[in-house]
C-alpha positions in Angstrom: -153.4 88.4 -176.1 -152.6 87.5 -172.5 -155.3 89.9 -171.1 -158.0 88.1 -173.0 -156.9 84.8 -171.6 -156.9 86.3 -168.2 -160.5 87.7 -168.7 -161.6 84.2 -169.9 -160.1 82.5 -166.8 -161.9 85.0 -164.5 -165.2 84.7 -166.4 -165.1 80.9 -166.3 -164.3 80.9 -162.6 -167.1 83.4 -161.9 -169.6 81.3 -163.9 -170.2 84.1 -166.4 -172.3 83.0 -169.4 -170.4 82.6 -172.7 -172.5 85.3 -174.4 -171.1 87.9 -171.9 -168.0 89.1 -173.8 -165.7 92.0 -173.3 -167.6 93.9 -175.9 -170.9 93.4 -174.0 -169.2 94.5 -170.7 -167.8 97.6 -172.4 -171.3 98.6 -173.7 -172.8 98.0 -170.2 -170.0 100.0 -168.5 -170.5 102.9 -170.9 -174.3 102.9 -170.4 -173.9 102.8 -166.6 -171.2 105.5 -166.7 -173.4 107.8 -168.7 -176.4 107.1 -166.5 -174.5 108.0 -163.3 -172.4 111.0 -164.7 -174.5 112.3 -167.7 -171.2 113.6 -169.2 -170.3 112.3 -172.7 -166.9 114.0 -172.6 -166.0 112.3 -169.4 -167.2 109.0 -170.7 -165.0 109.5 -173.9 -161.9 110.2 -171.8 -162.4 107.5 -169.1 -163.4 104.9 -171.8 -160.5 105.9 -174.0 -162.6 106.3 -177.1 -161.1 108.5 -179.9 -164.3 110.5 -180.6 -167.5 111.6 -178.9 -169.4 109.8 -181.6 -167.8 106.5 -180.7 -168.5 107.0 -176.9 -172.1 107.9 -177.8 -172.4 104.7 -179.9 -171.4 102.6 -176.8 -173.5 104.4 -174.3 -177.2 103.3 -174.4 -179.7 105.2 -172.3 -180.5 103.7 -169.0 -183.3 105.0 -166.7 -182.0 107.9 -164.5 -183.5 106.0 -161.5 -180.9 103.3 -162.0 -178.0 105.5 -160.9 -178.2 104.7 -157.2 -178.2 101.0 -157.9 -175.2 101.3 -160.3 -173.3 103.3 -157.7 -174.0 100.7 -155.1 -172.9 97.9 -157.4 -169.7 99.9 -158.0 -169.2 100.1 -154.2 -169.6 103.9 -154.1 -172.6 103.9 -151.8 -173.8 101.7 -149.0 
């Protein structure tokens, strides 16, 4: 698919290691999202998962104290 080729071009240009795949990024995003919002229903909707079970499978627990760093990375706080 064209979007995969686009991702690969961007990843190569950014120097992203080959083991960092879209699947890895989706797990990281889900974990970070849950860490910041603590809302599984919101994660399901914003991540476009079909079930809460699937969203829960992607979201791994991150320490609550990471939330400010995640938001800073996302550009939400200075």
